[in-house]
N, CA, C and O atoms as a GROMACS GRO file, in nm:
protein
  436
    1MET      N    1  -4.003  -7.466  -5.445
    1MET     CA    2  -4.024  -7.341  -5.517
    1MET      C    3  -4.135  -7.262  -5.448
    1MET      O    4  -4.235  -7.320  -5.405
    2SER      N    5  -4.118  -7.135  -5.438
    2SER     CA    6  -4.213  -7.049  -5.369
    2SER      C    7  -4.329  -7.012  -5.460
    2SER      O    8  -4.312  -6.987  -5.579
    3ASP      N    9  -4.447  -7.011  -5.400
    3ASP     CA   10  -4.565  -6.966  -5.472
    3ASP      C   11  -4.577  -6.814  -5.466
    3ASP      O   12  -4.641  -6.753  -5.551
    4TYR      N   13  -4.514  -6.755  -5.366
    4TYR     CA   14  -4.524  -6.611  -5.343
    4TYR      C   15  -4.386  -6.548  -5.357
    4TYR      O   16  -4.284  -6.613  -5.335
    5SER      N   17  -4.384  -6.421  -5.394
    5SER     CA   18  -4.257  -6.348  -5.399
    5SER      C   19  -4.245  -6.265  -5.271
    5SER      O   20  -4.345  -6.235  -5.205
    6ALA      N   21  -4.123  -6.229  -5.237
    6ALA     CA   22  -4.095  -6.158  -5.112
    6ALA      C   23  -4.047  -6.017  -5.137
    6ALA      O   24  -3.974  -5.989  -5.232
    7VAL      N   25  -4.091  -5.927  -5.048
    7VAL     CA   26  -4.039  -5.791  -5.041
    7VAL      C   27  -4.001  -5.771  -4.895
    7VAL      O   28  -4.077  -5.806  -4.805
    8TYR      N   29  -3.882  -5.714  -4.873
    8TYR     CA   30  -3.832  -5.697  -4.737
    8TYR      C   31  -3.822  -5.548  -4.706
    8TYR      O   32  -3.751  -5.474  -4.774
    9GLU      N   33  -3.894  -5.504  -4.604
    9GLU     CA   34  -3.885  -5.366  -4.558
    9GLU      C   35  -3.749  -5.344  -4.492
    9GLU      O   36  -3.686  -5.439  -4.444
   10GLU      N   37  -3.704  -5.221  -4.488
   10GLU     CA   38  -3.574  -5.187  -4.430
   10GLU      C   39  -3.563  -5.234  -4.285
   10GLU      O   40  -3.458  -5.284  -4.244
   11ARG      N   41  -3.670  -5.217  -4.209
   11ARG     CA   42  -3.669  -5.258  -4.068
   11ARG      C   43  -3.644  -5.408  -4.056
   11ARG      O   44  -3.572  -5.452  -3.965
   12PHE      N   45  -3.702  -5.487  -4.146
   12PHE     CA   46  -3.682  -5.632  -4.144
   12PHE      C   47  -3.535  -5.666  -4.169
   12PHE      O   48  -3.477  -5.745  -4.095
   13THR      N   49  -3.475  -5.609  -4.273
   13THR     CA   50  -3.336  -5.642  -4.305
   13THR      C   51  -3.241  -5.594  -4.195
   13THR      O   52  -3.142  -5.661  -4.165
   14ARG      N   53  -3.270  -5.479  -4.135
   14ARG     CA   54  -3.189  -5.429  -4.025
   14ARG      C   55  -3.196  -5.526  -3.906
   14ARG      O   56  -3.093  -5.558  -3.845
   15ASN      N   57  -3.316  -5.571  -3.873
   15ASN     CA   58  -3.332  -5.663  -3.761
   15ASN      C   59  -3.274  -5.801  -3.792
   15ASN      O   60  -3.225  -5.869  -3.702
   16LEU      N   61  -3.280  -5.842  -3.917
   16LEU     CA   62  -3.221  -5.971  -3.955
   16LEU      C   63  -3.071  -5.970  -3.928
   16LEU      O   64  -3.015  -6.070  -3.882
   17ARG      N   65  -3.005  -5.860  -3.957
   17ARG     CA   66  -2.862  -5.847  -3.926
   17ARG      C   67  -2.839  -5.847  -3.775
   17ARG      O   68  -2.742  -5.905  -3.727
   18ARG      N   69  -2.929  -5.784  -3.701
   18ARG     CA   70  -2.916  -5.774  -3.555
   18ARG      C   71  -2.924  -5.912  -3.488
   18ARG      O   72  -2.853  -5.939  -3.392
   19TYR      N   73  -3.010  -5.998  -3.539
   19TYR     CA   74  -3.030  -6.130  -3.479
   19TYR      C   75  -2.962  -6.238  -3.562
   19TYR      O   76  -3.024  -6.336  -3.603
   20ALA      N   77  -2.833  -6.218  -3.588
   20ALA     CA   78  -2.755  -6.308  -3.673
   20ALA      C   79  -2.753  -6.451  -3.620
   20ALA      O   80  -2.745  -6.545  -3.699
   21SER      N   81  -2.761  -6.469  -3.490
   21SER     CA   82  -2.757  -6.604  -3.434
   21SER      C   83  -2.879  -6.687  -3.473
   21SER      O   84  -2.874  -6.810  -3.470
   22LEU      N   85  -2.988  -6.621  -3.509
   22LEU     CA   86  -3.110  -6.692  -3.551
   22LEU      C   87  -3.133  -6.686  -3.702
   22LEU      O   88  -3.238  -6.728  -3.751
   23ARG      N   89  -3.036  -6.634  -3.775
   23ARG     CA   90  -3.055  -6.608  -3.918
   23ARG      C   91  -3.102  -6.732  -3.996
   23ARG      O   92  -3.193  -6.722  -4.078
   24GLN      N   93  -3.041  -6.848  -3.972
   24GLN     CA   94  -3.080  -6.968  -4.047
   24GLN      C   95  -3.223  -7.010  -4.014
   24GLN      O   96  -3.297  -7.050  -4.104
   25ARG      N   97  -3.263  -7.001  -3.889
   25ARG     CA   98  -3.401  -7.036  -3.852
   25ARG      C   99  -3.499  -6.937  -3.914
   25ARG      O  100  -3.608  -6.975  -3.958
   26ILE      N  101  -3.461  -6.810  -3.916
   26ILE     CA  102  -3.547  -6.707  -3.976
   26ILE      C  103  -3.563  -6.734  -4.126
   26ILE      O  104  -3.673  -6.726  -4.179
   27LYS      N  105  -3.453  -6.766  -4.193
   27LYS     CA  106  -3.459  -6.792  -4.338
   27LYS      C  107  -3.544  -6.915  -4.368
   27LYS      O  108  -3.619  -6.915  -4.466
   28ARG      N  109  -3.534  -7.019  -4.287
   28ARG     CA  110  -3.620  -7.137  -4.308
   28ARG      C  111  -3.767  -7.101  -4.291
   28ARG      O  112  -3.852  -7.149  -4.365
   29ARG      N  113  -3.796  -7.016  -4.192
   29ARG     CA  114  -3.936  -6.976  -4.169
   29ARG      C  115  -3.986  -6.890  -4.285
   29ARG      O  116  -4.102  -6.901  -4.324
   30ILE      N  117  -3.900  -6.806  -4.340
   30ILE     CA  118  -3.938  -6.725  -4.457
   30ILE      C  119  -3.972  -6.818  -4.574
   30ILE      O  120  -4.072  -6.796  -4.642
   31GLU      N  121  -3.892  -6.920  -4.598
   31GLU     CA  122  -3.919  -7.014  -4.707
   31GLU      C  123  -4.052  -7.083  -4.688
   31GLU      O  124  -4.130  -7.096  -4.783
   32ARG      N  125  -4.080  -7.128  -4.566
   32ARG     CA  126  -4.210  -7.192  -4.539
   32ARG      C  127  -4.325  -7.094  -4.559
   32ARG      O  128  -4.430  -7.130  -4.611
   33THR      N  129  -4.304  -6.971  -4.517
   33THR     CA  130  -4.408  -6.868  -4.532
   33THR      C  131  -4.434  -6.840  -4.679
   33THR      O  132  -4.549  -6.824  -4.719
   34LEU      N  133  -4.330  -6.834  -4.760
   34LEU     CA  134  -4.350  -6.807  -4.902
   34LEU      C  135  -4.417  -6.925  -4.973
   34LEU      O  136  -4.483  -6.905  -5.075
   35SER      N  137  -4.402  -7.045  -4.921
   35SER     CA  138  -4.471  -7.160  -4.979
   35SER      C  139  -4.621  -7.155  -4.952
   35SER      O  140  -4.702  -7.182  -5.041
   36ASP      N  141  -4.657  -7.119  -4.829
   36ASP     CA  142  -4.798  -7.106  -4.790
   36ASP      C  143  -4.808  -7.009  -4.674
   36ASP      O  144  -4.795  -7.050  -4.558
   37PRO      N  145  -4.829  -6.880  -4.701
   37PRO     CA  146  -4.828  -6.780  -4.594
   37PRO      C  147  -4.946  -6.789  -4.497
   37PRO      O  148  -4.946  -6.722  -4.394
   38TYR      N  149  -5.045  -6.870  -4.528
   38TYR     CA  150  -5.161  -6.884  -4.439
   38TYR      C  151  -5.143  -6.999  -4.340
   38TYR      O  152  -5.213  -7.006  -4.240
   39ALA      N  153  -5.049  -7.089  -4.368
   39ALA     CA  154  -5.029  -7.207  -4.283
   39ALA      C  155  -4.948  -7.169  -4.158
   39ALA      O  156  -4.841  -7.110  -4.167
   40ASN      N  157  -5.002  -7.204  -4.043
   40ASN     CA  158  -4.934  -7.182  -3.915
   40ASN      C  159  -4.894  -7.038  -3.892
   40ASN      O  160  -4.786  -7.011  -3.837
   41THR      N  161  -4.978  -6.945  -3.933
   41THR     CA  162  -4.957  -6.804  -3.905
   41THR      C  163  -5.084  -6.749  -3.841
   41THR      O  164  -5.191  -6.808  -3.850
   42GLU      N  165  -5.069  -6.635  -3.777
   42GLU     CA  166  -5.182  -6.575  -3.705
   42GLU      C  167  -5.216  -6.440  -3.766
   42GLU      O  168  -5.129  -6.355  -3.782
   43LEU      N  169  -5.344  -6.421  -3.799
   43LEU     CA  170  -5.392  -6.291  -3.846
   43LEU      C  171  -5.404  -6.199  -3.726
   43LEU      O  172  -5.468  -6.234  -3.626
   44LEU      N  173  -5.343  -6.081  -3.735
   44LEU     CA  174  -5.339  -5.990  -3.622
   44LEU      C  175  -5.444  -5.881  -3.635
   44LEU      O  176  -5.503  -5.862  -3.742
   45GLY      N  177  -5.467  -5.813  -3.528
   45GLY     CA  178  -5.560  -5.700  -3.523
   45GLY      C  179  -5.502  -5.593  -3.433
   45GLY      O  180  -5.387  -5.552  -3.450
   46ASP      N  181  -5.582  -5.549  -3.339
   46ASP     CA  182  -5.537  -5.449  -3.242
   46ASP      C  183  -5.463  -5.522  -3.131
   46ASP      O  184  -5.523  -5.600  -3.057
   47VAL      N  185  -5.333  -5.499  -3.119
   47VAL     CA  186  -5.249  -5.569  -3.022
   47VAL      C  187  -5.239  -5.485  -2.895
   47VAL      O  188  -5.183  -5.376  -2.895
   48SER      N  189  -5.294  -5.537  -2.788
   48SER     CA  190  -5.286  -5.475  -2.655
   48SER      C  191  -5.333  -5.329  -2.655
   48SER      O  192  -5.290  -5.252  -2.569
   49GLY      N  193  -5.416  -5.290  -2.747
   49GLY     CA  194  -5.467  -5.155  -2.751
   49GLY      C  195  -5.363  -5.051  -2.788
   49GLY      O  196  -5.395  -4.932  -2.788
   50LYS      N  197  -5.240  -5.091  -2.818
   50LYS     CA  198  -5.133  -4.996  -2.845
   50LYS      C  199  -5.116  -4.968  -2.994
   50LYS      O  200  -5.107  -4.852  -3.035
   51LEU      N  201  -5.113  -5.072  -3.073
   51LEU     CA  202  -5.080  -5.058  -3.213
   51LEU      C  203  -5.178  -5.139  -3.296
   51LEU      O  204  -5.205  -5.255  -3.265
   52ASN      N  205  -5.230  -5.079  -3.399
   52ASN     CA  206  -5.322  -5.148  -3.485
   52ASN      C  207  -5.244  -5.224  -3.591
   52ASN      O  208  -5.188  -5.165  -3.683
   53LEU      N  209  -5.241  -5.355  -3.578
   53LEU     CA  210  -5.172  -5.440  -3.675
   53LEU      C  211  -5.273  -5.511  -3.765
   53LEU      O  212  -5.244  -5.618  -3.819
   54ARG      N  213  -5.389  -5.452  -3.781
   54ARG     CA  214  -5.493  -5.511  -3.865
   54ARG      C  215  -5.438  -5.532  -4.006
   54ARG      O  216  -5.384  -5.440  -4.067
   55GLY      N  217  -5.453  -5.655  -4.057
   55GLY     CA  218  -5.406  -5.690  -4.189
   55GLY      C  219  -5.270  -5.758  -4.188
   55GLY      O  220  -5.229  -5.817  -4.288
   56CYS      N  221  -5.201  -5.751  -4.076
   56CYS     CA  222  -5.070  -5.816  -4.064
   56CYS      C  223  -5.086  -5.959  -4.014
   56CYS      O  224  -5.189  -5.996  -3.958
   57ARG      N  225  -4.984  -6.038  -4.036
   57ARG     CA  226  -4.978  -6.174  -3.986
   57ARG      C  227  -4.849  -6.192  -3.908
   57ARG      O  228  -4.751  -6.121  -3.928
   58SER      N  229  -4.851  -6.290  -3.819
   58SER     CA  230  -4.736  -6.324  -3.737
   58SER      C  231  -4.700  -6.469  -3.760
   58SER      O  232  -4.787  -6.556  -3.768
   59ALA      N  233  -4.570  -6.496  -3.772
   59ALA     CA  234  -4.519  -6.633  -3.783
   59ALA      C  235  -4.417  -6.654  -3.673
   59ALA      O  236  -4.330  -6.570  -3.650
   60ARG      N  237  -4.426  -6.768  -3.606
   60ARG     CA  238  -4.334  -6.799  -3.497
   60ARG      C  239  -4.203  -6.854  -3.551
   60ARG      O  240  -4.201  -6.935  -3.643
   61ILE      N  241  -4.094  -6.807  -3.491
   61ILE     CA  242  -3.962  -6.864  -3.519
   61ILE      C  243  -3.925  -6.957  -3.405
   61ILE      O  244  -3.876  -7.068  -3.427
   62ASP      N  245  -3.947  -6.911  -3.285
   62ASP     CA  246  -3.935  -6.994  -3.166
   62ASP      C  247  -4.034  -6.941  -3.064
   62ASP      O  248  -4.124  -6.865  -3.097
   63ARG      N  249  -4.016  -6.980  -2.941
   63ARG     CA  250  -4.112  -6.942  -2.837
   63ARG      C  251  -4.130  -6.791  -2.825
   63ARG      O  252  -4.240  -6.744  -2.796
   64ASN      N  253  -4.024  -6.715  -2.846
   64ASN     CA  254  -4.030  -6.571  -2.824
   64ASN      C  255  -4.013  -6.487  -2.950
   64ASN      O  256  -4.049  -6.369  -2.947
   65PHE      N  257  -3.960  -6.540  -3.058
   65PHE     CA  258  -3.933  -6.461  -3.179
   65PHE      C  259  -4.045  -6.474  -3.281
   65PHE      O  260  -4.103  -6.581  -3.300
   66ARG      N  261  -4.074  -6.360  -3.346
   66ARG     CA  262  -4.181  -6.355  -3.446
   66ARG      C  263  -4.136  -6.281  -3.571
   66ARG      O  264  -4.049  -6.194  -3.566
   67ILE      N  265  -4.198  -6.317  -3.682
   67ILE     CA  266  -4.188  -6.241  -3.806
   67ILE      C  267  -4.325  -6.178  -3.826
   67ILE      O  268  -4.427  -6.246  -3.812
   68ILE      N  269  -4.329  -6.049  -3.857
   68ILE     CA  270  -4.454  -5.979  -3.888
   68ILE      C  271  -4.451  -5.948  -4.036
   68ILE      O  272  -4.354  -5.893  -4.088
   69PHE      N  273  -4.560  -5.982  -4.105
   69PHE     CA  274  -4.566  -5.964  -4.249
   69PHE      C  275  -4.710  -5.940  -4.296
   69PHE      O  276  -4.804  -5.961  -4.220
   70VAL      N  277  -4.724  -5.898  -4.419
   70VAL     CA  278  -4.855  -5.886  -4.482
   70VAL      C  279  -4.853  -5.963  -4.614
   70VAL      O  280  -4.749  -5.976  -4.678
   71ILE      N  281  -4.970  -6.014  -4.652
   71ILE     CA  282  -4.990  -6.080  -4.779
   71ILE      C  283  -5.076  -5.986  -4.862
   71ILE      O  284  -5.188  -5.953  -4.823
   72CYS      N  285  -5.026  -5.942  -4.975
   72CYS     CA  286  -5.095  -5.839  -5.052
   72CYS      C  287  -5.238  -5.877  -5.088
   72CYS      O  288  -5.328  -5.793  -5.079
   73GLU      N  289  -5.263  -6.001  -5.130
   73GLU     CA  290  -5.398  -6.041  -5.169
   73GLU      C  291  -5.495  -6.032  -5.051
   73GLU      O  292  -5.615  -6.014  -5.071
   74GLU      N  293  -5.445  -6.046  -4.930
   74GLU     CA  294  -5.529  -6.040  -4.811
   74GLU      C  295  -5.547  -5.898  -4.760
   74GLU      O  296  -5.659  -5.855  -4.733
   75CYS      N  297  -5.437  -5.824  -4.746
   75CYS     CA  298  -5.447  -5.692  -4.682
   75CYS      C  299  -5.519  -5.591  -4.770
   75CYS      O  300  -5.573  -5.494  -4.718
   76ARG      N  301  -5.522  -5.612  -4.900
   76ARG     CA  302  -5.597  -5.520  -4.988
   76ARG      C  303  -5.746  -5.523  -4.957
   76ARG      O  304  -5.818  -5.426  -4.984
   77ASN      N  305  -5.792  -5.634  -4.901
   77ASN     CA  306  -5.935  -5.650  -4.872
   77ASN      C  307  -5.970  -5.622  -4.727
   77ASN      O  308  -6.085  -5.642  -4.686
   78ILE      N  309  -5.875  -5.575  -4.649
   78ILE     CA  310  -5.899  -5.546  -4.508
   78ILE      C  311  -5.904  -5.395  -4.490
   78ILE      O  312  -5.804  -5.327  -4.512
   79PRO      N  313  -6.019  -5.342  -4.450
   79PRO     CA  314  -6.027  -5.197  -4.429
   79PRO      C  315  -5.933  -5.152  -4.318
   79PRO      O  316  -5.912  -5.223  -4.220
   80LYS      N  317  -5.878  -5.035  -4.336
   80LYS     CA  318  -5.790  -4.974  -4.236
   80LYS      C  319  -5.664  -5.055  -4.208
   80LYS      O  320  -5.616  -5.057  -4.095
   81CYS      N  321  -5.611  -5.122  -4.309
   81CYS     CA  322  -5.484  -5.192  -4.294
   81CYS      C  323  -5.374  -5.087  -4.298
   81CYS      O  324  -5.350  -5.026  -4.402
   82ASN      N  325  -5.307  -5.066  -4.187
   82ASN     CA  326  -5.204  -4.962  -4.176
   82ASN      C  327  -5.073  -4.998  -4.245
   82ASN      O  328  -4.990  -4.911  -4.269
   83TYR      N  329  -5.054  -5.125  -4.277
   83TYR     CA  330  -4.926  -5.169  -4.330
   83TYR      C  331  -4.939  -5.228  -4.470
   83TYR      O  332  -4.862  -5.316  -4.508
   84CYS      N  333  -5.035  -5.181  -4.545
   84CYS     CA  334  -5.053  -5.228  -4.682
   84CYS      C  335  -4.966  -5.142  -4.774
   84CYS      O  336  -5.003  -5.030  -4.810
   85PHE      N  337  -4.852  -5.196  -4.810
   85PHE     CA  338  -4.760  -5.129  -4.902
   85PHE      C  339  -4.762  -5.201  -5.036
   85PHE      O  340  -4.658  -5.214  -5.102
   86CYS      N  341  -4.879  -5.247  -5.076
   86CYS     CA  342  -4.890  -5.338  -5.189
   86CYS      C  343  -4.915  -5.271  -5.323
   86CYS      O  344  -4.923  -5.338  -5.425
   87GLU      N  345  -4.926  -5.141  -5.324
   87GLU     CA  346  -4.954  -5.073  -5.450
   87GLU      C  347  -4.845  -5.103  -5.552
   87GLU      O  348  -4.726  -5.083  -5.525
   88GLY      N  349  -4.884  -5.151  -5.666
   88GLY     CA  350  -4.791  -5.185  -5.772
   88GLY      C  351  -4.732  -5.325  -5.760
   88GLY      O  352  -4.652  -5.365  -5.845
   89LEU      N  353  -4.769  -5.400  -5.657
   89LEU     CA  354  -4.719  -5.536  -5.639
   89LEU      C  355  -4.827  -5.637  -5.674
   89LEU      O  356  -4.946  -5.606  -5.667
   90LEU      N  357  -4.785  -5.756  -5.711
   90LEU     CA  358  -4.879  -5.864  -5.741
   90LEU      C  359  -4.947  -5.913  -5.614
   90LEU      O  360  -4.894  -5.898  -5.504
   91ASP      N  361  -5.065  -5.973  -5.629
   91ASP     CA  362  -5.136  -6.030  -5.515
   91ASP      C  363  -5.053  -6.135  -5.443
   91ASP      O  364  -5.059  -6.144  -5.320
   92LYS      N  365  -4.976  -6.212  -5.515
   92LYS     CA  366  -4.897  -6.320  -5.457
   92LYS      C  367  -4.762  -6.268  -5.406
   92LYS      O  368  -4.657  -6.326  -5.433
   93THR      N  369  -4.768  -6.157  -5.333
   93THR     CA  370  -4.648  -6.097  -5.273
   93THR      C  371  -4.664  -6.094  -5.122
   93THR      O  372  -4.770  -6.060  -5.070
   94VAL      N  373  -4.557  -6.130  -5.053
   94VAL     CA  374  -4.552  -6.122  -4.908
   94VAL      C  375  -4.451  -6.014  -4.873
   94VAL      O  376  -4.336  -6.018  -4.918
   95ILE      N  377  -4.494  -5.917  -4.792
   95ILE     CA  378  -4.406  -5.809  -4.749
   95ILE      C  379  -4.367  -5.836  -4.604
   95ILE      O  380  -4.452  -5.835  -4.514
   96PHE      N  381  -4.240  -5.860  -4.583
   96PHE     CA  382  -4.189  -5.888  -4.448
   96PHE      C  383  -4.156  -5.754  -4.383
   96PHE      O  384  -4.069  -5.680  -4.430
   97LEU      N  385  -4.225  -5.724  -4.273
   97LEU     CA  386  -4.216  -5.594  -4.208
   97LEU      C  387  -4.109  -5.588  -4.100
   97LEU      O  388  -4.030  -5.493  -4.096
   98THR      N  389  -4.106  -5.688  -4.013
   98THR     CA  390  -4.006  -5.688  -3.905
   98THR      C  391  -3.990  -5.830  -3.852
   98THR      O  392  -4.072  -5.918  -3.877
   99VAL      N  393  -3.882  -5.849  -3.779
   99VAL     CA  394  -3.853  -5.975  -3.711
   99VAL      C  395  -3.786  -5.940  -3.579
   99VAL      O  396  -3.708  -5.845  -3.570
  100GLY      N  397  -3.819  -6.018  -3.476
  100GLY     CA  398  -3.755  -5.993  -3.347
  100GLY      C  399  -3.829  -6.057  -3.233
  100GLY      O  400  -3.924  -6.132  -3.254
  101PRO      N  401  -3.783  -6.029  -3.110
  101PRO     CA  402  -3.854  -6.080  -2.992
  101PRO      C  403  -3.999  -6.033  -2.994
  101PRO      O  404  -4.031  -5.927  -3.048
  102HIS      N  405  -4.085  -6.112  -2.936
  102HIS     CA  406  -4.229  -6.088  -2.940
  102HIS      C  407  -4.266  -5.942  -2.916
  102HIS      O  408  -4.334  -5.882  -3.000
  103ASP      N  409  -4.224  -5.884  -2.806
  103ASP     CA  410  -4.265  -5.748  -2.772
  103ASP      C  411  -4.215  -5.645  -2.872
  103ASP      O  412  -4.288  -5.552  -2.907
  104LYS      N  413  -4.092  -5.660  -2.918
  104LYS     CA  414  -4.037  -5.565  -3.016
  104LYS      C  415  -4.101  -5.582  -3.153
  104LYS      O  416  -4.129  -5.483  -3.221
  105ALA      N  417  -4.126  -5.705  -3.192
  105ALA     CA  418  -4.189  -5.729  -3.323
  105ALA      C  419  -4.330  -5.672  -3.326
  105ALA      O  420  -4.367  -5.608  -3.424
  106TYR      N  421  -4.408  -5.695  -3.222
  106TYR     CA  422  -4.545  -5.645  -3.219
  106TYR      C  423  -4.551  -5.494  -3.202
  106TYR      O  424  -4.653  -5.433  -3.232
  107ALA      N  425  -4.443  -5.435  -3.155
  107ALA     CA  426  -4.436  -5.288  -3.146
  107ALA      C  427  -4.380  -5.228  -3.275
  107ALA      O  428  -4.365  -5.107  -3.286
  108MET      N  429  -4.350  -5.314  -3.372
  108MET     CA  430  -4.295  -5.274  -3.502
  108MET      C  431  -4.164  -5.198  -3.487
  108MET      O  432  -4.141  -5.095  -3.552
  109ARG      N  433  -4.078  -5.250  -3.400
  109ARG     CA  434  -3.944  -5.190  -3.382
  109ARG      C  435  -3.840  -5.281  -3.444
  109ARG      O  436  -3.722  -5.249  -3.440
   0.00000   0.00000   0.00000
């Protein structure tokens, strides 16, 4: 049973359809993330000077694929979090922003 509830941004669901061959691995990673979103994830900041992902987290699916998400209880306390869409949501909510190959995920495509 999940401790956290999930919200999926449109970009995430679109990319999930695009990478159908990895769908089962992605879903298993989502389940693990919802159980404990702080375990085996990386807190992001300014990535390569291009995009400010401050407040976001990354979870590995495999060597090259990542899920980018925010945890509402965490990002509310991070100044200048560009991806905090948590207004009206409970603290125990995880918002999945995107999924894809490393470079595309970190570019929020």
